[in-house]
N, C-alpha and C positions, 0 to 999 in steps of 0.2 A: 391549399393556402400557402403563399410564399413564406419562407422562413425570414424572420425579422432579425436584422443585425444592427447593433448600436455601435457606432464608431466614435471614439473619444480622443480628441487631439486638439491642441491649441493652434496647430498650423492649418490655416485655411486651405492651402493647396493640397495637403494630405487628405483632408476631409473630402474635398471635391473629387480628386483623382481616384482615391480608393472607393469612395461612394459610387462614382460613375461606373467603375469597373465591375463592382459587385452587383449593381442594378442591372447591368447587361447580362449577368449570369442568372437573373431572375429573383434576386433577393430584395426584400423590402428594407430600406435603409432609414435609420434614424441617426442623428448626430448630436454631439455635445462638445463644447470647446473648453470646459474646465471641470474640475472634480465635483463641485457642488451640483452643477447642472447634470453631470453624469449620474450621480446617485439618485437624483429626483427622476430622471428619465428611466433609469433601470427599474426603479420601483413602480413607476407608472405604466411603462410600456411592456415590462417583463419580456425582453427580447430573447430570441433563441441562442444568441451568441453576442459577446462583447469583444470588440477590438480596442485595445487601450494603449496609449502612449505612456511613457514614464515621466518625462519632463513636462510639467504643467505648472503655471504660476501659483495657484492657491493651494493645491493639494497634489502631490505626485502620484503616479500610477500605483506604487506599492501601497500607499495609504488607501487609495480608492478600492483596491482589491481587498485589503483587509476589512474595510467597512462593508463591502458587498458580501463577503463570506460570513461576516458576523450577523447580518440581517437575515432571518429566516425567509423573508420574501424574495431575496436575491441570491441566497447562498448556493443554490444549485445551478445557476447560470454559468455555462462554460465561458472562460475568459482566455483570450489570446493577447499576450503583450506584444506590441508591435513598435519597435524602437530602434534608434541608431546606436544605443548603448549595448555593445556586444561582449563586454568583458565577462569572465567567468563569474566574478563575484556578483555582477548585476543579474546574471541568469539564476544563480543560487537564490538571491534575494527575491526574485520574481516567483520562482517555484515555492519558496518558503512562505511567501505572502498568500499563495493559493492559486496562481495562474495555472491553466491547463496546457498552454502552449506558449513558447517564447520565440518570436520571429524578429530578425534583425533587418533593418533597412540598409541598403536598398534590397529589394527582393523582386524576382521576376513575377509578373502577374499570374503566369500559369502555376508557379509554385505556391503563391499566396492562395489562389483559388483551390488548389489541391489540398493544402493544409486546412483550409476552412471547411471543405467538404468532409475531410477525415475527422475533424474535431466534432462537427455536427453529427456525423454518423456514430462516433463513439459515445456521444452524449444522448443519443436517442433511446433513453431507458425509461421504464415506467416511473411516474412521478414519486412513487413511494421510496425510491432509492436515490433521488437526485439531491435531496437536501442533506448537507453534512451532518452526520451523527444523529439523524432522525431515529427515534425509537421505533423498532419494527413492531408490526402488528402480530407477528408470530415468532417463535424461537429462531435465533439466527443459526447460520451454518458455522460450525466450529471445526477449524483446521488445526492439526497438530504437525509441527515440523520436528523431525527426529533424525538422529544419525547413530551409526553403530559404534562410534568412538568419538572422543573429543577432538576439537580442532579442525573439524571438517567444514565449518561454516553454517551450521544450522541457525545460529542467531542472525547471521547476515541474510540468509534466505528468508527467515521469518519477517524481519522488519521491512525488507525491500519488497516482499510479496504483499504485505499490508499496504505499503505506499502505492504500489502499482494497482491494487484493487480499487483504490480511491481515485488516483490521478488519471488513470487511463480507462477505467470502467465505471466510475462514479458510484462505486460500492464502498461506503464507509466501513472501516474496519478498526478494531481495537487489537493491538499486539500485546501479548503478555509473556513475560519471562517466568516460566513455571519450574524454575530450578533454584530454590532459595539457597543463599550463601555462595552462589556461583554466577551472579549477574554480570552482564557486560554493558548494558545500555545506559546505566547511570553515568558511567564515565564516557562511553562512546558518543552519546548524544548530549552530554553536559546538561542534563535535566536538573530541575530543582532538587535539592537534597531530600530524599525520601527512601524508606525501606519498602514501599509499595506492597507487593504481595506478602512479604514477611509480616507486616503489621496485621494483615487479615488472618494469616495462618496461625497467629498466636491467640486468636479469639475463639470462644466457643462457637460451634457452627450456627447456633440459633441467634447469635449476636452479629452475624455477617449479613447485613441488610444491603439493599440496593444503594442507599445513600452512602454506606460505609465503603462499598466498592467504588462508587463514583469519586469519593474523596481521594482514592489512591491512584486515580488516573491522571496522567500528565499530558498536556498538549505539546506536541513537537512541531506541528505544521497544520495547515488547514485541513480539517476533516480526519486527522489521524490522532489518536490518543494511545499512549502506551502505559502498561503497568510494569514497572521495573522490579527487579529483585536486588537485595543487598548482595555484596560480594564478601561478606564476613564469614569466615569458616564456621563460626559458632552457630550460624543459622542453617547449616546443612541438615541439622537434626529435624528441621521442619519438613523435610521431604516425606516424613511419615504422617503428615497431617492431611490424609486423603479426604476425610469428611469435609474439612474446611475447603480444600481445593474444589470439591464437588459443589459446595455452596457458592463459591466465587464464580465458577463457570455458569451455574444456573442463573445468577444475577446478571452476569455479563451478556448472556444470550438475550436478555430483555432490553439491552441498551443500544444494539447496533446490528446490522444485517450479517456481519461476519466477524468472527473472533479468530485470530491467528495466535496459537500458543507455541512458544518455543520450549520444547522439552529437552533440548540439548541431546545428551547421549545417555540419559538416566532412565532406566526402567526400574523405578523405585518400588518399595513394598506397597502394594495396593494400587499399582498403576492400572490394573485392569478396570477398576471402578472409574478412574479418571478418564481412561480411553473409552469407557462406555458412553461418555458425553460427546465424543468426537465423531464427526460425520465423514471426514476424509483425512488421510495421512499423506504427508509429503516427506519422503525418505531421501536424505542427502547422503551421497557417497562420493568416492573419488576413484579414479581408474588405477588403483593399486591392488595387486592380487589379494593380499591379506585383508584389506578393508572391504573389498567386494565379497569375499567369503564370509566375513563377519556380518555384512549387510544381509546376505542370503540367509544366514542362520536366524537373524532377528526377524526378517520377513516371514520365514517359515513359522516362527513361534507366534507371530501376530495373526496368522491365518486362523488361529483358534478363536480370535475375537472378530473374525469375518473381514479383516482387512485384506484386500486383494480378491475378495469374493463379493459380498453384498455391499461392502464399504470400499470405495475406490482408494487406490494408492498411486501417487505420482512419484516417479523416480527422477531425482535431480542429480546430474553428474557435474560436480564442481571441479574444474581443472585448476591445478596449482603448479604443475611441473612441466618440463619439456615433453613434447609429444613422443620423442624417441625413447623415453624411459618409463612409459606407462602403457596400460592396456588400451586397446582401441575401443571405440564406442560399441562395435559389434561384439567384441570379446566380453565386455561388461554385460551386455544383454544376455549373451549365451550363459555366462556364469550365474546371473541372477535368475534366469528362466522367465524373464518378463522384460518388456520394452523400457528403454530410457525415454522419459517424456520430455526432458529439457536439459540441455547442456549449457552451463554457465562458463564463459571464457574468462581466463585470468586477466585482470586489469590492475596490476600492482600500483601504478602511478595514481590512478583515479582513486583507488582504495586508500592510499596514503593521504591524498588531499581531502577525501571525505572525512577521515579521522581527524585531521587538523582542524577542519571546519565544523566538526561535530554534526554531520548530517548523514543520512543514509546514502549508500553508494550511488544509487541511481539519480540522486539529486545533483551530483557533480556534473554529470553528462547525460541529460535526459534523452538525448537522441542517439546516444552511443550504443554499441553492440550489447553490452551487459544489460543496459536498461531495456532494450528491445527483447532480450531473452527473458528477463523477469516479467515483462508485459505479456509474453506468450504463455508463460506459466500461469499468470493471473487470468488470462483469457480462458485457459483450460478449466481452471477452477470455476469461473463464472458460468461456463457452459454446463458443468456438472450441477451447479446450484439451480440453474434454469431448468435443467432436465428433471430434477427432483420436484421443483415447484409445479411443473406442468404434468407430472405423472398422476394418474388416477389414484385416489386414496385407496389404501389397502393393497 
């Protein structure tokens, strides 16, 4: 059966030309020329893909996207924004509203067709994971992001990995800062004031319910929720609340297919019990001799918990300095005794603008090199999840 595409644009020529071009590629086309009609058509037709303009008279494309994402009947439909508005702030607004792809006019027909094919391919996932934040029928995969020392970017990797899992692989994820008193996201993402995980860690374990956990989650974009930590030094003592941490992770695993926890650089008392809930470890390091040696020591100690054996470990090499004053990729692999799975390139300008706009790094340049690198890491994680799900029991 031909894939159905809904094109939404108030320009008749665009509807006709784009519709004709896609029909020639074998797609079944539906059209709408305003926001209200678009919402009705999306719900009634349930297309495989929506192509959407921004500028429309009654309701702009951002609002249409937000309403589509808010409705469970249309929340999982991939959306490509197709517009003449190509400014950075417009792109950020589009991705923040929940679009999967942002295309600017004019565009060559061959490129448009290639982008649509790629988006349809990425979105061809089982229905159970296409609706944002759908509660899974089985415990979710829990990923822990860790580094051997502070300042290596574990928090950056955790939040951008969670965003990539949803935006490029349609796998909703909840990101959690599990280092009380040392939080970053509250300020970086400019979320509503909350102490998040710290509020839960102060409770008796029996009083940590699913609803209590839900109440500490903050929406930062379509399909992604975070649980922040305070950055107050007095809350560092909560690092010893391992029973409460276990209770939080147990409830989080019932709310989403994937949980990404940012452990920072802390192997706190009782960390073994917390890591007992973790399915996969993402270890962040840098190509500096001392950091790599510290990473090797940490990885060796974590083998006692079967990380790197029965539980996979992905090594992320985060570059921050000039190439001539750091170890090479092959030298890092040789020192660690295991392969580097993903290299993240330095993007200081983009990182600065992301901080100014209070958005994750990959939101500033969704087609940039760093975004592609995070997407590859997310793809590796998704492959591991699918491998586990298809493996015979026992």
